[in-house]
C-alpha positions in Angstrom: 0.0 0.0 0.0 2.8 2.4 0.9 4.5 1.6 -2.4 1.3 2.4 -4.3 0.9 5.7 -2.6 4.6 6.6 -3.2 4.2 5.7 -6.9 1.0 7.8 -7.2 2.7 10.7 -5.4 5.7 10.6 -7.7 3.5 10.5 -10.8 1.6 13.5 -9.5 4.8 15.5 -8.9 6.1 14.8 -12.4 2.8 15.6 -14.1 2.0 18.7 -12.1 5.0 20.8 -13.1 4.3 24.5 -12.9 4.7 26.6 -16.1 8.2 28.0 -16.3 8.5 31.8 -16.3 11.4 33.4 -18.1 12.8 35.7 -15.4 16.4 35.7 -16.4 18.1 38.9 -17.4 15.6 41.3 -15.9 17.1 44.6 -14.6 15.5 47.8 -13.3 15.2 50.6 -15.9 16.1 54.2 -15.1 13.9 57.2 -15.5 15.1 60.6 -16.8 12.6 63.0 -18.3 15.4 64.7 -20.2 16.9 61.4 -21.5 17.5 62.8 -25.0 19.8 65.8 -25.0 18.5 68.8 -27.0 21.4 68.6 -29.5 20.3 65.0 -30.4 16.6 65.6 -30.1 16.7 68.0 -33.0 18.4 65.3 -35.2 15.6 62.8 -34.7 13.7 62.2 -37.9 10.3 60.7 -38.8 10.4 57.4 -40.7 7.8 54.7 -41.2 5.6 55.9 -38.4 8.5 55.7 -36.0 11.3 58.0 -35.2 14.9 57.1 -35.5 18.0 59.1 -35.0 20.1 60.3 -37.9 23.4 60.2 -35.9 22.8 59.0 -32.4 21.2 55.6 -32.8 24.3 53.5 -33.2 23.0 50.1 -34.3 25.1 47.4 -35.6 24.3 43.7 -35.6 27.9 42.6 -35.3 31.4 44.1 -34.8 31.5 47.9 -34.8 28.5 50.1 -33.9 27.6 52.4 -36.8 24.4 54.2 -37.6 22.0 52.3 -39.9 19.0 54.2 -41.1 17.1 50.9 -41.8 16.4 50.4 -38.1 13.1 51.6 -36.8 11.6 51.7 -33.3 8.0 50.7 -32.5 6.4 50.4 -29.0 3.1 48.9 -27.9 1.3 48.2 -24.6 0.2 44.6 -24.0 -2.4 43.7 -21.4 -2.0 47.2 -19.7 1.1 46.2 -17.8 3.8 45.3 -20.4 5.5 47.7 -22.7 7.2 46.1 -25.8 9.8 48.1 -27.6 11.1 46.8 -31.0 14.2 48.2 -32.6 14.9 46.3 -35.8 15.2 46.4 -39.5 12.5 43.8 -40.3 11.5 44.2 -43.9 8.7 41.6 -44.1 11.1 38.8 -44.9 13.9 38.9 -42.4 15.3 41.3 -39.9 17.8 41.9 -37.1 17.7 43.9 -34.0 16.5 43.9 -30.4 13.3 43.6 -28.4 13.0 45.3 -25.0 10.2 44.2 -22.7 9.2 46.4 -19.7 7.1 45.0 -16.9 6.5 47.2 -13.9 9.9 48.7 -13.1 12.0 46.0 -14.7 13.1 45.3 -18.2 14.9 42.7 -20.3 16.3 42.9 -23.8 16.3 40.0 -26.3 18.4 39.6 -29.4 16.5 39.1 -32.7 18.2 36.7 -35.1 18.6 37.5 -38.8 18.6 33.8 -39.6 14.8 33.4 -40.2 12.6 34.1 -43.1 9.1 35.5 -42.4 8.6 36.4 -38.8 10.7 37.1 -35.8 12.8 34.7 -33.8 15.0 35.3 -30.8 18.5 33.9 -30.7 20.5 32.4 -27.9 23.1 34.7 -26.5 25.3 35.5 -23.6 24.4 38.8 -22.1 27.3 41.2 -21.5 25.4 44.4 -20.7 22.0 46.0 -20.9 20.7 49.4 -20.0 17.4 51.1 -20.6 16.6 54.7 -19.7 13.1 56.0 -20.4 11.5 59.4 -20.0 8.6 58.1 -17.7 7.7 55.3 -15.4 4.1 54.7 -16.6 2.9 54.2 -20.1 -0.4 54.6 -22.0 -1.4 54.1 -25.6 -0.8 57.2 -27.6 2.1 58.5 -25.4 5.4 59.6 -26.8 8.2 57.5 -25.6 11.8 58.7 -25.5 14.7 56.6 -24.4 18.3 55.4 -24.5 19.2 51.7 -24.9 22.5 49.9 -24.6 22.7 46.2 -25.3 25.7 44.0 -25.7 25.9 40.3 -26.1 27.8 37.4 -27.6 25.9 35.3 -30.1 26.9 31.7 -31.0 29.8 31.9 -28.6 31.8 34.1 -31.0 30.0 37.0 -32.6 29.7 40.3 -30.6 26.5 42.2 -31.0 26.2 45.7 -29.7 23.3 48.1 -30.2 23.0 51.4 -28.4 21.6 54.9 -28.9 18.6 57.1 -28.4 15.1 56.4 -29.7 11.8 58.1 -29.9 8.4 56.6 -30.9 4.7 56.7 -30.2 3.2 53.9 -28.1 0.5 51.9 -30.1 
């Protein structure tokens, strides 16, 4: 009888696993209402319903950071508590960039792989540094969002990926 109860208890433990929550790489974001200096703010330009920086958004998938005007920034609110910020060059077929997710006062940044056709896929990476500074702590649809992002990682154990710079967009 004890053996039967032990077996049933073991089966229950194995089959009743809780859903795993991805909590790794979360950090607190900083708030600075004047996150974008005036000298850079004047250089931000409108493109594809998003705003990117002509000189200050240094985005490079690998090796040396350099400005690339193909990267755009989009932000959206999900379920009233999660802010998603996409900075990428997705053209409908493939793309590369980063995805920042803000929940409460914490954030994480994920690397988007260019090795996929149609859609978005995150790549495995080793985080080296991540920083996010936003102009406010609470977000609503329709708000303007200003920020600074700095992300550095190693992809596939050998490729360095560093993306940093200022961004400005409207929250959808």
